[in-house]
N, C-alpha and C positions, 0 to 999 in steps of 0.2 A: 297464553299471558296468564301466569300465578296471580298478579295485585288482579285482574276485574274477574275470575272465577273464587278470588277468596271474598268481594265485593260480592258478586252471587250469594255466595253462598252463605254470605251473616242477612243476606233481606229476605234469603227465603228461609234461615233458622229464626226468623224475626216475625215469622206466620204464628212460627208455634209458644200458645202460650205454654213458659214454665210452670208446676204444679204450685202449688201453695207453702208448699212448708219450706221452699227453699228462694232465701232473699236473694234476688237474683233478678236485672233487668231484661224485660222482653225485649228487647231492642240491642243488635248487634251490631256495631263495627266492626270493620276493618281499619288498621291503623300502623302504622310504620314508626320505628325507633330507632336510628341508628344509633350506633356508638357515637360516634361525632358530636351528635347534635347533643343526647343523655352527657356525651361527658365537658362539651361548652352550657350545658344549662342544668349541673349539679345545684342542687334545691328550692328546684320547682317543685310545684305542687302535680301531679296527677292531671285536674284538669288548666292547667297554663302546659300539660305537652299538647295537649290535643290540639288545639290550632297546629302545631310545629309538626305533629306528625301527621294529621293530613296536609300538611304540606308536601310533606317527601310523600307522601300517598301517591296525590294527585302529580306531584313531576314525573316519579317515574309510569305513571300510566298516560301521563304527555309525551314523555318519550319514547316509549314502547312506538305509539298510534302515529310518533312521526310532527306531532302538534308542536314540542316545545324548539323557541328559536334556539 
């Protein structure tokens, strides 16, 4: 399951402190943005897309685990 592997990678990457010369957050998160979601919500800023992308990611994981009804 690629999505769960990507989430695991992000969790591990978040444990590493980036060098101070890089302006980058320490916490990584795997998000999925489908083309349809983007097209239907053009004009939204990044922060508005984050919860939508989490929903797509969580739906895919639930479907793969057979927990989506």
